[in-house]
N, C-alpha and C positions, 0 to 999 in steps of 0.2 A: 118255764122255770119258776119255782115257788119260793118266794122271799118272805122272811119275817122282818117286819119293820118295828123297831122299838124306839119310839119318839114321842115326847110329851107335848110338843107344839102341834096343836090340832090342825091349824091352817096348813102348816108345812106337810104334815102327815097326809091330810086329805088330798093335797095336790100331788104328792108323790105316789099315792095309791092309784090315782087316776092316770097320771102321766106314764108311769111304768107299765100299767095295764095296756096302754096303747102300743107299747113296743114288745108285747108278748110275755111280760112278767105277771105272775099271779102274786099279789101282795096281801099279806095279813098284817094287821096293825094292832099293837099293844102300846099303852101309854104309861105302863108301870113296870119297873125293873123286875118285880116279883113274878110277873106274868110270863117272862121269857122262858124259863125252864119248863113251866107248865105247858106252854105252847109247843115247845120242842118235843115234849113227851107225847103230845096228842097227834102231831103230824110230822111228816118228813119234809124238811126244807133244804133248798140248795144253797142258801146263804142267809146271813143275818146282817141287817143294817142296824147298827147300835149307836144311839145317842148317849154321850157320857153323862149328860145332866138329867138323868131320869129320877123321878121321885121314888121314895121308899127304899129302893136299892139302885145305887147309881151304876153307870156303865162299867166303871172299873171293877166293881164288885161282881156284876153279872159276868164279865169276861173271865175274871179269876175263878168264879164258880164253874163255868163251862170247861175251862182248861183243866181244873183240878179233877173234874169228872171225866177227863179224857174225851170230851166231846170235840170232834175235829171239824165241825161246821165252819166254813169260811166266814170270817167276821170283818165287815167294813165299818170302821168307826166314823161317826159324824159328830162334829163338835164346833162350837163357836169359839173355843179357846185354841186359836191357831198359834202354837208356840213349839219350838224345838223340843223343849222338855216334855210337853204333852204328847208329842208324836213319838218320841223315843220311849217314854214310859208305856204308852199304849201298845206299841209294837213289842216291847219286852214282855208285856203281860200276856201276849199271845194273839194280838190283833193281826190280821193279814194285810190290811190296807187302812188308809187314813184320809179323810176328806174334810176340809174345813168349810164351814158355812161363811158366806153364801157360796154356792157351787152351781155349775152348769149341769143340767140334766144329762146331756150327751156324755159328759165325763163320768158321771155316776153310772150310767148304763154300761159304758166301756169297761170301767173298773170292775163292776159286778160280773160281767161276762168273762173277763180275764181271770178273776178269782175262781169262778166255777170251773173254767177249763183247767186251771192249774190243779184244783182239788181232785179232778178226775184224771190227772196225769197227762194232760195234753195241752200244748200251747197252740195247737192248730186253730185257725180262725173258724173252722167249720166243725159241726158235729157230724160224725160219719158212722155208717154201719155197712161194711162192704162197699158196693158201688153206689149206695144211697148216701147222699150228704145233704145237710141243712146249713145254710149260711145265715147266721144270726143277724148279720147286718142288713142283708137284702130280704130276709124272711122268705127265702125261696128254697125249694127242694130240687135236687138234680138226681137223676138215676142214670148211671153209665154216661155221665157228662151231658145228658139231655134234660131239659126242663121237665119236671114231674109235676103236672098240674092236678090240683085236688080241689074239692069243695072246701069251704071254710071250716066245716066241722071235721072233715077228714084230715085236713091240714093240721088242725089243733091237736087231734089225737096222735097223729104220727109225729108231730113235733115233741109232744110229751114223751113218747116212746124213744125217739132217737136221742133226746137229751139224757135219757137214762138207759142207753143201749147196754144190754147185758144184765140189767137190773129189772126185776118184775115190778109192774104196777097193777094193782087190782082195780076193779071197776070204780070203787069209791074214790080212790086216789086220782083216777083219770077225771072223774066228775069234779072233784075239788080243784084240780089244777087247771082245767080248761073250760069248765062250764058252770062255775060257781055263781055267775050272774044270770043264768038262764033257768027259769023255773020249770020249763017244759021238758027238760032233759032228765032221763032216769037211767038206771043201770041197763035196762033193755036196749036203750038207744045206743049205749056204748057197744053192746054186742053187735048191733046192726052195723055200726061204723067199722068195727074190727073186721067183720065179714067183708065189707066193701073193700077195705084196705088189703086184705088178703087176696082178693080177686085182682086188684090193681098190681100187686107185687108177684102174681103167680108165675110170670115168665122170667123172674129175676132170682138170684140166689138169696135175696133178702126175704125173711119170713117172720111172721108174728106167731110165736109159740105160746100155748097155754100151759102154765105150770100149775098143776092142781093145788088149790089152797093158797097160792101165792099171787097169781094174776097173769098178765100178759108180758112177754119179753120180746124185744126186737133182736133178731140174730141174723147172721149171714153165714151160709155154708161155703166151704172152700170152692 
């Protein structure tokens, strides 16, 4: 899952980027409110972590700008101002959740996952496509209720696809989401991994379909 983090505290932001990466999130960081809309236009994100005290354009203004543009990205507010008025005003402005500083990483991860599931119309704790499922808590795949073991790179690609089941991802989006910190990965490597995954899924109703001009999509036949 790809997250945009808008936070001007460098130490906190650096820690969050690293910590969330260890649990499967790909995090891009901006430290200026004016950069949020620009980032959202450039890439597709699953959620926004938004600090209210941003410079140049504060979190309230960023949120109002997004909702006025009918941008429905899930937004989790971070703020040091933990008050009922602050929470109510943020939620009324269109925030989806609210977390006061300081906070526990485990709670932030759980809230992010819940927000993304709700945005996709599902409260189920697993991402699923037919008999294939991925448990975000254990980071394991199962196929027809059996453990589905993959290499780390195969796992990363299939995780990106199942988290966007029914929605195409092109090669560059897959690279950006799962291999951004690996210099030796290129679009051709994605093709090889997709080929391997197709072979692994061959005896199941789950398949990876190529949509010309759009990318790869994970689907399940009846």
